[in-house]
C-alpha positions as CSV (number, residue, x, y, z in Angstrom):
1,X,81.6,-27.1,117.5
2,X,81.1,-29.0,120.7
3,X,81.9,-26.0,122.8
4,X,79.6,-23.8,120.7
5,X,76.7,-26.2,121.4
6,X,77.5,-26.2,125.1
7,X,77.4,-22.4,125.2
8,X,74.1,-22.2,123.3
9,X,72.5,-24.8,125.7
10,X,73.9,-23.0,128.7
11,X,72.6,-19.7,127.4
12,X,69.1,-21.1,126.8
13,X,69.0,-22.6,130.3
14,X,70.2,-19.3,131.9
15,X,67.7,-17.2,129.9
16,X,64.9,-19.5,130.8
17,X,65.7,-19.4,134.5
18,X,66.2,-15.7,134.4
19,X,62.7,-15.2,132.8
20,X,61.1,-17.4,135.4
21,X,63.0,-15.7,138.2
22,X,61.7,-12.3,137.0
23,X,58.1,-13.2,137.9
24,X,56.7,-11.6,141.0
25,X,53.7,-12.2,143.3
26,X,52.4,-8.6,143.7
27,X,48.9,-8.9,145.3
28,X,47.2,-11.5,147.6
29,X,43.5,-11.5,148.5
30,X,43.6,-14.0,151.3
31,X,40.8,-12.9,153.7
32,X,38.0,-11.1,151.8
33,X,34.9,-9.9,153.5
34,X,32.4,-12.7,154.1
35,X,33.1,-16.1,152.9
36,X,36.7,-16.9,151.8
37,X,35.8,-19.9,149.7
38,X,36.1,-19.1,146.0
39,X,36.9,-15.4,146.6
40,X,40.6,-15.8,147.2
41,X,43.2,-14.9,144.5
42,X,46.8,-13.9,143.8
43,X,48.3,-11.6,141.2
44,X,51.4,-12.5,139.3
45,X,53.4,-9.8,137.4
46,X,56.0,-10.3,134.7
47,X,58.3,-7.2,134.7
48,X,60.6,-8.7,132.1
49,X,60.7,-7.6,128.5
50,X,59.9,-11.1,127.3
51,X,56.9,-13.2,127.7
52,X,57.0,-16.2,130.0
53,X,55.5,-19.5,128.7
54,X,53.7,-21.7,131.2
55,X,53.4,-25.4,130.7
56,X,50.1,-26.3,132.4
57,X,51.2,-29.9,132.7
58,X,54.2,-29.1,134.9
59,X,53.4,-25.8,136.6
60,X,51.5,-25.9,139.9
61,X,50.0,-23.4,142.4
62,X,51.1,-24.3,145.9
63,X,49.3,-23.2,149.1
64,X,50.7,-26.1,151.1
65,X,49.6,-28.6,148.4
66,X,50.5,-28.5,144.7
67,X,47.4,-27.8,142.5
68,X,47.0,-28.1,138.8
69,X,45.9,-25.2,136.7
70,X,42.4,-26.6,136.2
71,X,42.0,-25.9,132.5
72,X,45.4,-27.6,131.9
73,X,45.9,-25.4,128.9
74,X,49.3,-23.8,128.3
75,X,49.4,-20.1,128.4
76,X,51.9,-17.2,128.6
77,X,52.4,-14.1,130.7
78,X,53.2,-11.3,128.4
79,X,56.0,-8.8,129.1
80,X,55.0,-6.1,131.7
81,X,51.6,-7.8,132.2
82,X,49.6,-9.4,135.0
83,X,47.9,-12.8,135.5
84,X,45.3,-13.6,138.2
85,X,45.3,-17.1,139.7
86,X,42.1,-17.8,141.6
87,X,40.2,-20.5,143.3
88,X,37.1,-19.8,141.1
89,X,37.4,-18.0,137.8
90,X,33.6,-17.3,137.5
91,X,33.4,-15.8,141.0
92,X,36.5,-13.6,140.5
93,X,35.0,-12.1,137.3
94,X,31.8,-11.5,139.1
95,X,33.6,-9.8,141.9
96,X,35.7,-7.7,139.5
97,X,33.6,-7.1,136.4
98,X,36.0,-4.5,135.0
99,X,38.9,-6.9,134.8
100,X,39.8,-8.0,131.2
101,X,43.1,-9.8,131.7
102,X,44.0,-13.4,132.0
103,X,42.4,-15.5,134.8
104,X,43.7,-18.9,135.6
105,X,41.5,-21.3,137.6
106,X,43.0,-23.6,140.2
107,X,42.3,-25.0,143.7
108,X,43.0,-22.5,146.4
109,X,42.6,-22.5,150.2
110,X,44.6,-19.7,151.8
111,X,45.0,-19.5,155.6
112,X,43.5,-16.2,156.9
113,X,46.1,-16.1,159.7
114,X,49.1,-16.5,157.4
115,X,50.6,-18.8,154.8
116,X,53.1,-19.3,152.0
117,X,52.0,-19.1,148.3
118,X,54.2,-20.2,145.5
119,X,54.4,-21.3,141.8
120,X,56.4,-24.4,141.0
121,X,57.6,-26.0,137.8
122,X,58.3,-29.8,138.0
123,X,58.4,-29.4,141.8
124,X,61.0,-26.6,141.8
125,X,59.8,-23.3,143.3
126,X,59.8,-20.4,140.8
127,X,58.4,-17.6,143.0
128,X,56.9,-17.5,146.5
129,X,55.5,-15.0,149.0
130,X,54.9,-15.2,152.7
131,X,52.1,-13.2,154.4
132,X,50.5,-12.9,157.8
133,X,47.2,-11.2,158.9
134,X,49.3,-8.7,160.9
135,X,50.4,-7.2,157.6
136,X,46.8,-5.9,156.9
137,X,44.0,-6.8,154.6
138,X,42.3,-9.0,157.1
139,X,38.5,-9.2,156.3
140,X,38.2,-5.5,155.6
141,X,37.8,-5.6,151.9
142,X,41.5,-4.8,151.2
143,X,44.0,-7.0,149.5
144,X,47.6,-7.4,150.6
145,X,49.8,-5.6,148.0
146,X,53.5,-5.2,147.4
147,X,54.1,-1.5,147.2
148,X,57.7,-0.2,146.9
149,X,59.0,-3.5,148.2
150,X,56.7,-3.5,151.3
151,X,53.5,-5.5,151.8
152,X,50.5,-3.3,152.7
153,X,46.7,-3.6,152.9
154,X,45.1,-1.5,150.2
155,X,42.0,-1.4,147.9
156,X,42.2,-4.3,145.4
157,X,43.8,-3.5,142.0
158,X,43.9,-6.8,140.0
159,X,45.6,-6.4,136.7
160,X,47.0,-2.9,137.4
161,X,49.7,-1.3,139.4
162,X,49.3,-1.3,143.1
163,X,48.3,1.9,144.8
164,X,48.8,2.8,148.5
165,X,45.4,4.1,149.6
166,X,46.8,5.0,153.0
167,X,44.3,3.0,154.9
168,X,46.9,1.3,157.0
169,X,48.8,4.5,157.7
170,X,45.7,6.4,158.7
171,X,44.7,3.6,161.1
172,X,48.1,3.7,162.7
173,X,48.2,7.5,162.9
174,X,44.8,7.8,164.5
175,X,45.2,5.2,167.1
176,X,46.1,6.6,170.6
177,X,47.4,5.0,173.7
178,X,43.9,5.4,175.3
179,X,42.2,3.6,172.4
180,X,44.7,0.8,172.6
181,X,44.0,0.3,176.3
182,X,40.2,0.4,175.6
183,X,40.8,-2.3,173.0
184,X,42.5,-4.5,175.5
185,X,39.7,-4.1,177.9
186,X,37.1,-5.2,175.4
187,X,35.5,-8.7,175.7
188,X,37.7,-11.3,174.1
189,X,36.6,-12.8,170.8
190,X,37.6,-16.2,169.5
191,X,38.5,-17.7,166.2
192,X,39.0,-21.3,165.3
193,X,40.3,-22.9,162.1
194,X,40.2,-26.5,161.0
195,X,43.6,-27.6,159.6
196,X,43.2,-30.6,157.3
197,X,43.9,-31.6,153.7
198,X,40.8,-31.0,151.5
199,X,41.4,-34.0,149.2
200,X,41.8,-37.4,150.7
201,X,41.4,-41.0,149.7
202,X,38.9,-43.6,150.9
203,X,40.1,-45.9,153.7
204,X,43.3,-43.9,154.1
205,X,43.7,-42.0,157.5
206,X,44.6,-38.3,157.2
207,X,45.7,-35.8,159.9
208,X,43.3,-33.2,161.2
209,X,43.8,-30.5,163.8
210,X,42.6,-27.1,164.9
211,X,44.0,-23.7,165.7
212,X,42.0,-21.6,168.1
213,X,43.0,-18.0,169.0
214,X,41.6,-15.1,170.9
215,X,41.5,-11.5,169.7
216,X,44.6,-10.9,171.8
217,X,46.4,-13.6,169.7
218,X,46.4,-16.1,172.5
219,X,46.4,-19.7,171.3
220,X,43.9,-21.9,173.1
221,X,44.7,-25.6,173.3
222,X,42.1,-26.6,175.9
223,X,38.3,-26.3,175.8
224,X,35.4,-28.3,174.3
225,X,35.9,-29.1,170.6
226,X,32.8,-30.6,169.0
227,X,33.6,-32.2,165.6
228,X,31.1,-33.4,163.0
229,X,32.7,-35.2,160.0
230,X,29.6,-35.1,157.7
231,X,29.4,-38.9,157.3
232,X,27.2,-39.5,160.4
233,X,30.1,-39.5,162.8
234,X,30.9,-36.9,165.4
235,X,32.9,-36.6,168.6
236,X,33.9,-34.2,171.4
237,X,37.5,-33.6,172.4
238,X,38.9,-31.6,175.3
239,X,42.1,-30.5,173.6
240,X,43.3,-29.2,170.2
241,X,45.7,-32.1,169.8
242,X,45.9,-33.4,166.2
243,X,44.3,-36.8,165.4
244,X,43.6,-38.9,162.3
245,X,40.3,-39.6,160.6
246,X,39.3,-41.9,157.7
247,X,36.3,-41.9,155.3
248,X,35.0,-45.2,154.0
249,X,33.2,-43.9,150.9
250,X,33.9,-41.3,148.1
251,X,32.0,-38.0,148.2
252,X,32.2,-34.4,149.4
253,X,31.8,-34.1,153.2
254,X,31.3,-31.0,155.2
255,X,33.5,-31.0,158.4
256,X,32.4,-28.6,161.1
257,X,33.9,-27.6,164.4
258,X,32.3,-25.8,167.3
259,X,34.6,-24.4,170.0
260,X,33.3,-23.9,173.5
261,X,35.6,-22.1,176.0
262,X,34.5,-24.5,178.8
263,X,32.2,-27.4,179.5
264,X,29.7,-25.0,181.0
265,X,29.4,-22.9,177.8
266,X,26.0,-23.2,176.2
267,X,26.9,-21.3,173.0
268,X,29.9,-21.9,170.9
269,X,32.5,-19.1,171.0
270,X,33.8,-19.9,167.5
271,X,32.9,-22.2,164.6
272,X,34.6,-23.3,161.4
273,X,33.8,-25.6,158.5
274,X,35.6,-27.0,155.5
275,X,34.6,-29.3,152.6
276,X,36.7,-32.5,152.3
277,X,36.6,-34.2,148.9
278,X,37.1,-38.0,149.3
279,X,38.3,-39.8,146.2
280,X,38.2,-43.5,145.5
281,X,41.5,-45.2,145.9
282,X,41.8,-45.4,142.1
283,X,45.2,-47.0,142.1
284,X,45.4,-50.7,141.0
285,X,48.1,-53.2,140.3
286,X,48.1,-53.2,136.5
287,X,51.0,-55.5,135.7
288,X,54.1,-57.3,137.0
289,X,57.4,-58.1,135.5
290,X,59.2,-61.4,134.9
291,X,62.0,-63.3,136.5
292,X,64.5,-61.0,134.8
293,X,62.8,-57.8,136.0
294,X,60.3,-58.5,138.8
295,X,58.8,-55.0,139.0
296,X,55.2,-54.1,140.1
297,X,53.3,-51.6,138.0
298,X,50.6,-49.4,139.6
299,X,48.0,-47.4,137.6
300,X,45.9,-44.4,138.8
301,X,42.5,-44.7,137.1
302,X,41.1,-41.6,138.9
303,X,41.1,-38.0,137.7
304,X,43.2,-36.6,140.5
305,X,46.6,-37.1,142.2
306,X,46.6,-40.1,144.6
307,X,49.1,-40.1,147.5
308,X,50.1,-43.7,148.1
309,X,52.4,-42.9,151.1
310,X,52.7,-45.9,153.5
311,X,50.5,-48.1,151.3
312,X,51.7,-51.7,151.5
313,X,52.6,-54.2,148.7
314,X,52.5,-57.8,149.8
315,X,54.2,-60.3,147.6
316,X,54.2,-64.1,148.0
317,X,57.1,-63.9,150.6
318,X,57.9,-60.2,151.2
319,X,56.1,-57.0,152.0
320,X,57.1,-53.4,151.0
321,X,55.9,-50.2,152.5
322,X,55.7,-47.4,149.9
323,X,57.7,-44.4,151.1
324,X,56.3,-41.1,152.4
325,X,55.6,-38.5,149.6
326,X,54.8,-41.1,146.9
327,X,52.2,-39.7,144.4
328,X,50.7,-41.3,141.3
329,X,49.4,-38.7,138.8
330,X,45.9,-39.0,137.3
331,X,45.6,-41.6,134.5
332,X,49.3,-42.4,134.8
333,X,51.4,-45.5,135.7
334,X,54.5,-46.0,137.8
335,X,56.7,-49.1,138.1
336,X,58.3,-50.1,141.4
337,X,61.6,-51.8,140.7
338,X,62.8,-54.9,142.5
339,X,65.8,-53.0,143.8
340,X,63.3,-50.9,145.8
341,X,60.8,-53.5,146.8
342,X,63.2,-56.4,147.3
343,X,60.7,-58.6,145.3
344,X,61.9,-61.6,143.3
345,X,60.1,-63.7,140.7
346,X,58.3,-65.7,143.3
347,X,56.9,-62.6,145.0
348,X,55.2,-61.2,141.8
349,X,53.3,-64.4,141.3
350,X,50.7,-63.1,143.7
351,X,50.7,-59.4,144.8
352,X,48.3,-57.5,147.0
353,X,48.0,-53.7,147.4
354,X,46.5,-52.5,150.6
355,X,46.1,-49.5,152.8
356,X,48.2,-48.9,156.0
357,X,45.1,-50.2,158.0
358,X,44.8,-53.4,156.0
359,X,42.1,-52.5,153.5
360,X,42.8,-54.4,150.2
361,X,42.7,-52.1,147.1
362,X,43.9,-54.5,144.5
363,X,45.1,-58.1,143.9
364,X,47.2,-59.3,141.0
365,X,46.7,-61.5,139.1
366,X,42.9,-60.9,139.2
367,X,41.1,-64.1,140.3
368,X,38.3,-64.8,137.9
369,X,35.5,-67.1,139.0
370,X,34.7,-70.2,136.8
371,X,31.2,-70.7,135.5
372,X,29.8,-73.6,137.6
373,X,26.2,-72.9,136.5
374,X,27.0,-73.6,132.9
375,X,29.0,-76.7,133.7
376,X,26.3,-78.0,136.1
377,X,23.5,-77.5,133.5
378,X,25.6,-79.3,130.9
379,X,26.2,-82.2,133.2
380,X,22.6,-82.1,134.4
381,X,21.5,-82.3,130.7
382,X,23.8,-85.2,130.1
383,X,22.6,-87.0,133.2
384,X,19.0,-86.3,132.3
385,X,19.6,-87.7,128.8
386,X,21.3,-90.7,130.2
387,X,18.5,-91.3,132.7
388,X,15.9,-90.9,129.9
389,X,17.9,-93.3,127.7
390,X,18.2,-95.8,130.6
391,X,14.5,-95.6,131.3
392,X,13.7,-96.1,127.7
393,X,16.1,-99.1,127.5
394,X,14.5,-100.5,130.7
395,X,11.1,-100.1,129.2
396,X,12.2,-101.9,126.0
397,X,13.7,-104.6,128.1
398,X,10.6,-104.9,130.2
399,X,8.5,-105.0,127.0
400,X,10.7,-107.6,125.4
401,X,10.8,-109.8,128.5
402,X,7.2,-109.5,129.4
403,X,6.4,-113.1,128.2
404,X,9.8,-114.5,129.2
405,X,9.8,-116.7,132.3
406,X,12.9,-118.0,134.1
407,X,12.1,-121.4,135.4
408,X,14.7,-121.1,138.1
409,X,13.0,-118.0,139.5
410,X,9.4,-119.3,139.6
411,X,9.6,-120.0,143.4
412,X,11.4,-116.7,143.9
413,X,8.6,-114.9,142.0
414,X,5.9,-116.5,144.1
415,X,7.8,-115.6,147.3
416,X,8.4,-112.1,146.0
417,X,4.7,-111.7,145.4
418,X,4.0,-112.9,148.9
419,X,6.6,-110.5,150.3
420,X,5.1,-107.7,148.4
421,X,1.7,-108.4,149.9
422,X,3.1,-108.7,153.4
423,X,4.9,-105.3,152.8
424,X,1.6,-103.8,151.9
425,X,-0.1,-105.2,154.9
426,X,2.7,-104.0,157.2
427,X,2.3,-100.5,155.8
428,X,-1.2,-100.5,157.3
429,X,-0.1,-102.0,160.7
430,X,-0.4,-98.7,162.7
431,X,-4.0,-98.6,161.9
432,X,-4.7,-102.2,162.9
433,X,-2.7,-101.8,166.0
434,X,-5.6,-99.9,167.5
435,X,-7.9,-102.9,167.6
436,X,-5.2,-105.2,169.1
437,X,-5.2,-108.9,168.7
438,X,-8.4,-109.0,166.6
439,X,-6.6,-107.0,163.9
440,X,-3.6,-109.4,164.0
441,X,-5.9,-112.4,163.5
442,X,-7.7,-110.8,160.6
443,X,-4.4,-109.9,159.0
444,X,-3.1,-113.5,159.3
445,X,-6.2,-114.9,157.8
446,X,-6.0,-112.5,154.8
447,X,-2.3,-113.3,154.2
448,X,-2.9,-117.0,154.2
449,X,-5.8,-116.6,151.8
450,X,-3.7,-114.4,149.5
451,X,-0.9,-116.9,149.5
452,X,-3.2,-119.7,148.3
453,X,-4.5,-117.4,145.6
454,X,-1.0,-116.6,144.4
455,X,-0.1,-120.2,144.1
456,X,-3.3,-121.0,142.2
457,X,-2.8,-118.0,139.9
458,X,0.7,-119.2,139.0
459,X,-0.6,-122.7,138.2
460,X,-3.5,-121.3,136.1
461,X,-1.7,-118.5,134.2
462,X,1.6,-120.2,133.3
463,X,1.2,-122.2,130.1
464,X,3.8,-124.0,128.0
465,X,3.4,-121.7,125.0
466,X,4.1,-118.7,127.2
467,X,7.5,-120.0,128.3
468,X,11.0,-119.4,127.1
469,X,13.7,-121.5,128.6
470,X,16.7,-119.7,129.9
471,X,20.0,-121.6,130.3
């Protein structure tokens, strides 16, 4: 029984692999007339007698980067049938209104000079095809088609068998030695192409370079390369050497390049442009483990893959550089084990996630501010109530003790009254200073007179019935 199960499982795996391996890429539209954006597509054919099921969650179209099937809906490729995979389904159907087969929408950016296209499943390549512009179908309306095992340029036939229109053969047959010499003597033309990822992350540097060629296939590495990055920044370089750039904010930016053969050129010999989609970092520290398992959990809150290569995790005592090629899928979580990071229980008490350049993306635990305003208002209310109560109490005390006289303080009261009068007089001293000694004399006379009045008032106003003796 055990062996029977093994044979059944082996047969299923073998049959699945065989079905996948039977798929073929049979047609590539990599350089249509006019704009390439949204008009590129490939044709996939299933020559097998069984349908091939496609899991949209694990299959990717790869043109140098792995891309989801945008609808993310599982589908199948029937036996002896074709499927079109394109960068823009609506544009493809508008270009080919007679097509009625299956069209799968994805992200696609094929190099007009040559590239490798492939379908992968869980990272494993199922089928692939390599092409170059020298094979044909370069901006002349043709697609590159696999006819009798050979790639040729021919009129597009999406969803049907490829047909050799003979265009390439006719061109070769009609070209003479003299015409080839005349072609070489023509004025050189130039083409330049920006080489860069089209999806990047804020505050993460990404590589960008350029490939510039002549009509004679000469590669030019020197000239005047004028870059504009679409975010207000531009720069001029003298070589095609690769460099890094970084965007601070999310958005879609148009990157343009103008190539001048020399510093004296007034008109650009070639231009190119691409659109770079800049995504927010999206990845945050969502949790950490415990002393038994001090892992760090990262969560991607964005709607796209985020490459976290070379990002840095900083624990309380250690730091960990995330390896090249690390990707977090959209709306997914990953846990970095302590055996990889080297973190222990003390490190996960305070963890920071930052970019290679030091930009902090996330901190854990999240520091929440207290509410000082509420606390202060409460305390202020209490203080106000206390002050009001104290004032009321003082008023009651004042009212109660209004007719209470301390015999021991009679002299002090008289002196206090005189001191008060002197203080009042002194407050006006700057004004009397202007009249000199006359003002001083007048002030002295007034003070002496007021002192006598105070003493007389004390004697006249204090009566026995108004007194309360304090021990």
